[in-house]
Each structure stands twice: as C-alpha cells, then as structure tokens.
C-alpha positions as CSV (number, residue, x, y, z in Angstrom):
1,M,57.4,-49.5,158.0
2,K,57.1,-53.4,157.7
3,A,53.1,-54.4,155.9
4,F,51.4,-57.9,156.8
5,L,49.7,-59.3,153.4
6,F,47.1,-62.0,153.7
7,P,46.7,-64.6,151.2
8,G,43.1,-65.1,149.6
9,Q,41.6,-68.2,147.7
10,G,43.7,-70.2,145.7
11,S,46.5,-70.4,147.7
12,Q,45.3,-73.4,149.9
13,Y,46.6,-77.2,149.2
14,S,45.9,-80.5,150.8
15,G,48.5,-80.9,153.6
16,M,48.5,-77.3,155.1
17,G,47.2,-77.9,158.4
18,N,49.5,-80.7,158.7
19,D,52.5,-78.0,158.0
20,L,51.0,-75.6,160.5
21,T,51.2,-78.6,163.5
22,S,54.8,-77.2,164.2
23,F,53.5,-73.7,165.4
24,S,52.9,-73.5,168.8
25,R,49.6,-72.2,169.2
26,A,48.0,-74.2,166.0
27,Y,46.2,-76.8,167.8
28,Y,44.5,-74.0,169.9
29,F,42.8,-72.6,166.9
30,F,42.0,-75.7,164.7
31,E,40.1,-76.7,168.2
32,T,38.6,-73.4,168.2
33,A,37.5,-73.7,164.5
34,R,35.5,-77.0,165.5
35,E,33.2,-75.2,167.9
36,V,32.8,-72.4,165.7
37,L,32.2,-74.4,162.2
38,G,31.0,-77.9,163.6
39,I,33.5,-79.3,160.9
40,D,36.9,-80.8,161.4
41,I,38.4,-78.5,159.5
42,F,41.9,-79.3,160.1
43,Q,40.6,-82.9,157.9
44,V,40.0,-80.3,155.4
45,M,43.0,-78.9,155.3
46,N,44.9,-82.3,154.7
47,G,41.8,-83.8,152.6
48,D,40.9,-84.3,149.5
49,E,42.2,-81.4,147.2
50,D,38.6,-81.1,144.8
51,F,36.5,-80.9,148.1
52,L,39.1,-78.6,149.8
53,K,38.9,-76.1,146.9
54,L,35.0,-75.8,147.3
55,T,34.4,-72.0,148.2
56,E,32.7,-72.8,151.8
57,N,36.1,-74.9,152.8
58,A,38.8,-72.8,151.2
59,Q,38.0,-69.8,152.8
60,P,38.1,-70.6,156.5
61,A,40.7,-73.3,155.7
62,I,43.5,-70.5,154.4
63,Y,41.4,-67.6,157.2
64,I,42.7,-70.2,159.7
65,A,46.1,-71.3,158.3
66,S,46.9,-67.3,157.8
67,Y,45.7,-66.4,161.5
68,I,48.1,-69.1,162.7
69,A,50.8,-67.5,160.7
70,F,50.1,-64.2,162.0
71,D,50.1,-65.3,165.7
72,E,53.1,-66.8,165.2
73,L,54.9,-63.4,163.6
74,I,53.5,-61.4,166.8
75,R,54.6,-63.9,169.6
76,A,57.7,-64.1,167.8
77,G,58.4,-59.8,168.2
78,Y,57.2,-58.7,164.5
79,V,54.5,-56.1,164.3
80,P,53.3,-54.4,161.2
81,S,52.8,-50.7,161.0
82,L,49.9,-51.5,157.8
83,L,48.3,-54.5,157.0
84,A,46.4,-55.8,153.5
85,G,44.5,-58.7,152.4
86,H,44.1,-60.0,149.4
87,S,40.0,-60.4,148.8
88,L,39.3,-63.2,151.3
89,G,43.0,-62.2,153.2
90,E,40.8,-59.0,153.6
91,Y,39.1,-60.4,156.2
92,T,42.1,-62.3,157.9
93,A,43.5,-58.9,157.7
94,L,40.3,-57.4,159.7
95,A,41.1,-60.0,162.5
96,A,44.5,-59.5,162.9
97,A,43.8,-56.0,163.8
98,D,41.2,-56.8,166.1
99,V,38.4,-55.0,164.3
100,Y,36.6,-58.5,165.2
101,D,38.0,-61.7,167.1
102,F,39.2,-64.4,165.3
103,E,35.9,-66.5,166.0
104,T,33.3,-64.1,164.5
105,G,36.1,-64.0,161.5
106,L,35.8,-67.3,160.7
107,Y,32.1,-67.1,160.9
108,L,32.2,-64.8,158.6
109,V,34.8,-66.3,156.1
110,R,32.6,-69.7,156.3
111,K,29.0,-67.8,155.6
112,R,31.0,-65.8,152.6
113,G,32.1,-69.0,151.0
114,E,28.4,-70.6,151.4
115,Y,26.9,-67.8,149.5
116,I,29.6,-67.3,146.6
117,S,28.7,-71.0,146.6
118,Q,25.2,-70.3,146.4
119,S,25.1,-67.0,143.8
120,V,26.8,-69.4,140.9
121,K,26.8,-72.7,141.4
122,P,30.5,-74.7,141.3
123,G,31.8,-75.2,138.0
124,E,29.7,-72.9,136.3
125,G,31.8,-69.5,136.7
126,T,35.4,-69.3,136.4
127,M,38.8,-67.0,136.4
128,A,41.7,-66.5,134.3
129,A,45.2,-65.1,134.7
130,V,46.7,-62.7,131.7
131,I,50.3,-61.8,132.2
132,G,52.1,-59.3,130.3
133,A,49.6,-56.9,128.7
134,K,48.1,-53.4,129.9
135,I,44.5,-53.5,132.1
136,D,43.2,-51.0,129.5
137,E,44.1,-53.0,126.9
138,I,42.5,-56.0,128.6
139,E,39.1,-54.2,128.9
140,A,39.0,-53.0,125.7
141,A,39.5,-56.3,124.4
142,I,36.8,-57.8,126.6
143,S,34.6,-54.9,126.8
144,D,31.9,-56.6,123.8
145,I,31.8,-59.8,125.6
146,D,28.8,-60.5,128.0
147,N,28.9,-61.9,131.4
148,V,33.0,-61.2,132.0
149,W,35.0,-59.0,134.1
150,V,38.2,-57.7,135.3
151,A,38.2,-59.1,139.1
152,N,41.9,-58.4,140.1
153,H,44.6,-56.1,139.1
154,N,47.4,-58.0,140.9
155,S,50.2,-56.2,139.5
156,E,51.3,-54.1,136.5
157,D,51.3,-57.0,134.2
158,Q,49.2,-59.5,135.6
159,V,45.0,-59.0,135.7
160,V,42.6,-61.6,136.6
161,I,39.5,-62.0,134.2
162,S,35.8,-63.6,136.1
163,G,32.6,-64.5,135.0
164,M,31.1,-67.2,133.3
165,V,32.8,-70.7,132.1
166,E,31.6,-70.1,128.6
167,S,32.3,-65.9,128.5
168,V,35.9,-66.3,130.3
169,R,36.6,-68.5,127.5
170,I,35.9,-66.8,124.8
171,A,38.1,-64.3,126.3
172,I,40.8,-66.0,126.9
173,E,41.0,-66.8,123.5
174,R,40.8,-63.3,122.4
175,L,43.3,-62.1,125.4
176,K,45.9,-65.0,123.7
177,K,46.7,-62.4,120.8
178,I,47.3,-59.7,123.1
179,A,49.2,-61.1,126.5
180,K,52.4,-62.9,126.8
181,R,49.9,-66.0,128.6
182,V,46.8,-66.7,129.8
183,A,45.7,-69.2,131.7
184,E,42.7,-70.3,133.6
185,L,42.4,-70.6,137.8
186,K,41.5,-73.6,139.5
187,V,38.7,-71.8,141.0
188,S,35.4,-73.0,141.9
189,G,33.1,-69.2,140.9
190,P,33.5,-66.0,138.8
191,F,34.5,-64.3,141.9
192,H,34.7,-60.4,142.3
193,T,32.1,-59.6,139.4
194,P,28.3,-58.6,139.6
195,L,27.0,-62.4,139.7
196,L,27.9,-62.1,143.0
197,E,25.2,-59.7,144.2
198,S,23.0,-62.2,146.5
199,A,26.3,-63.1,148.1
200,R,26.6,-59.7,149.0
201,E,23.5,-59.0,149.9
202,K,23.3,-62.2,152.2
203,M,27.0,-61.1,153.2
204,A,25.0,-57.6,154.5
205,H,22.2,-59.1,156.6
206,E,25.3,-61.0,158.4
207,L,27.3,-58.1,159.2
208,R,24.7,-56.2,160.7
209,G,24.9,-57.7,164.1
210,I,28.2,-57.4,164.2
211,K,30.2,-54.1,165.6
212,F,33.2,-53.5,164.0
213,R,36.0,-51.9,166.0
214,K,38.9,-49.6,165.2
215,P,41.8,-51.1,163.8
216,R,45.1,-51.4,165.7
217,W,46.9,-50.5,162.6
218,P,45.7,-48.9,159.5
219,I,44.0,-51.5,156.4
220,V,44.3,-50.6,152.6
221,M,41.7,-52.0,151.2
222,N,40.7,-53.9,148.3
223,S,37.9,-51.8,147.2
224,T,39.3,-48.5,147.2
225,G,43.3,-49.2,147.2
226,R,43.8,-46.8,149.9
227,E,43.9,-46.8,154.0
228,T,41.2,-46.5,156.8
229,T,40.7,-47.4,160.3
230,D,36.9,-45.9,160.1
231,P,34.8,-49.2,160.8
232,E,31.9,-48.3,158.8
233,K,34.1,-47.4,155.9
234,I,35.7,-50.9,156.3
235,R,32.1,-52.4,156.7
236,E,31.2,-50.6,153.4
237,N,34.2,-51.9,151.6
238,I,34.3,-55.7,152.2
239,L,30.7,-55.7,151.3
240,S,32.0,-54.1,147.5
241,Q,34.8,-56.0,147.0
242,I,32.4,-59.2,146.7
243,C,30.9,-57.9,143.4
244,G,33.3,-55.7,142.8
245,P,37.3,-56.1,142.1
246,V,40.2,-56.0,144.0
247,L,42.9,-53.1,143.5
248,W,45.7,-54.9,144.6
249,Y,48.3,-53.2,142.4
250,D,46.7,-49.8,144.0
251,S,47.1,-50.8,147.1
252,I,51.0,-52.1,147.0
253,N,51.6,-48.8,145.8
254,R,49.9,-46.7,148.5
255,M,51.3,-48.6,151.3
256,I,54.7,-48.1,149.2
257,Q,53.7,-44.2,149.5
258,L,53.0,-44.3,153.1
259,G,56.5,-45.5,154.0
260,A,56.1,-49.4,154.1
261,K,59.9,-50.3,153.3
262,S,58.9,-54.1,153.3
263,F,56.1,-56.6,152.9
264,I,55.5,-59.7,154.7
265,E,53.1,-62.6,153.6
266,V,51.2,-64.0,156.4
267,G,49.5,-67.3,155.2
268,P,50.2,-70.8,152.8
269,Q,52.1,-70.4,150.1
270,K,53.9,-67.5,148.2
271,V,51.4,-66.1,145.9
272,L,51.8,-62.4,147.3
273,T,55.2,-62.8,147.7
274,N,56.1,-63.7,144.3
275,L,53.9,-61.2,142.7
276,L,56.1,-58.6,144.4
277,K,59.5,-60.0,143.8
278,R,58.0,-60.5,140.3
279,S,57.3,-56.6,140.0
280,K,60.4,-55.3,142.3
281,S,58.0,-53.1,144.1
282,A,59.4,-53.6,147.5
283,P,61.4,-56.5,149.3
284,C,58.6,-59.3,150.4
285,K,58.9,-62.7,152.4
286,H,57.0,-65.7,153.4
287,F,56.0,-65.6,157.5
288,T,57.9,-69.0,157.2
289,E,61.3,-68.0,155.9
290,I,61.4,-65.8,159.3
291,V,59.9,-68.3,161.5
292,F,62.7,-70.1,160.5
293,E,65.4,-67.7,161.1
294,R,64.4,-66.8,164.6
295,Q,65.0,-70.6,164.8
296,F,68.7,-70.8,163.1
297,E,69.5,-67.6,165.7
298,A,67.9,-69.8,168.2
299,V,70.3,-72.2,167.9
300,G,73.3,-69.9,166.7
301,I,73.3,-70.8,162.9
C-alpha cells in the first residue's frame, strides 16, 4: 500500500518553477494559476527568495509544484491508497483526492496565505525546530511562557514551536538545555497557534460557499492523526489546523497501522522524506527519484 505525502511551507525555493518545466503538463498549470491568481506565479517561483518566502506567495507556489508532481506520478501509473499533507500540504492532498478541483484549491491556499499574513504582521511571529527532546518535556519547559505553543509534532524527536518572536526566542534559550539542537526557522509567521484565529474565521467564511466531495482515497488529517472520507469532517479539520498543531507523527503512525508499506513525497525538496528516513518508520522516496527511475527504464538503463 502506497501513501502520498504533500509538503508544507518551508519547502519552497527560488528556481522551483524552472525545475518543473521538464514535466509534461507544467505549463498548463502555470497558465491556469495565472488566470486564477492574476499574477505570474511562475516568475514568483523563480524570483527573489525573500519575496517567495512570504506566506501569500509561498503557499500557492508549493501547492502548484506539488500538484504538478502529483499529476506526473498519476500519469506514470503510480496510484496511492492513502494521502496526507503537512499543514498547507493538506490542501494539496484534498485537490489530489478530488475533494475540490485544482483551481479551487489554488484560490483557497492564496486566501489562506493572505489571511495568515493579516493576522500577524510578517516578522512579528516565528517558529523554531526542537530536535532531540520529547514532546512532553518541551511542553513542560515552555508552559509558563506566554504566546508560544507546540505547533508541529513531526517525529519522535522533532517538534516545532511557534509564537511571537520574543516569546519563541526565550523558549529557544530554555530548550537548548534539554534538546540536542534548537534552531529558529525561516518563516514569516506563527503558524498553527491561537494567534491566527482571525485567519481561521475568514477561511471559514470562504469555505461556506464551496462544496466538498468525498475523496477518492482516505486522507489522514493533521488535526486528528486519523483518516476520514467525510467531506464535512474534512472541512472542520482544515479549519482546526490553522490555529492548532499538526500531528504529523501520529499521522504517519496511523498510515502504517492502516497498511502503508511505502511513502512518496509529492512536492518540492525532501523535507518529509528526510523526516521519515531519520525516524526509520517506513521507506520513503521523493517523486523526482521515481520519475527519473521511469526515464531510465524507458531507455533501458
């Protein structure tokens, strides 16, 4: 049983658009995105790194890159049995599963990025990765610091905290005493915290007019670490994860329990692949490895 994993914000990089142009339908999706967004997202994907990093730009860029990768895999004959997406990647998973179409998902992630940026001005919030400490130790260590929360439980030994810059930096200094490594991340906001409640409310309004379909494959959701095919539960969960933590470690373990034997990361870079390789939970490949393998097979290598 194969599971497809879709990455979230932080996997973007300048030049990602150019790197996708060798795939068969990339330009179709770039042109569709131009029509939906009213901007040349291809240029944004290849332009200034700091501009690309802004939430309202990074989110549609990663969504498009991941969807192009998904389209290429499906056309090459790779079909998943389960899907999951990390944070923003959950929206890509929903498009891949036909809960809504590519254009609707693109509109939603652009709006999600805009609303998150409006909730807390870029630069006022931040996140930090904590490696080599258990989640209960981290929660105990930061419990008396205002405006900082656990945002992502990515693996047994990797947790991400999030909040206002001053609070996160106080937490970083404290966590350095119990963790192997603590590093502030290059992000523009305090994702997955109660600070984004206004973004959740605005997204709830956006979603009222959108019909969600039953997904083609079960989706293991960030907010629960459990699978669902219920459109209304999916709607509730993608709203919950705006202000709540991403239970990625629970999600991966649940997919293994359901029978996933291999994972394919579908999107730019290899953030989720490296997480799985380090935890040794199950084998994981990046979609580019698979595409190149198929190309080698076609010419007899």
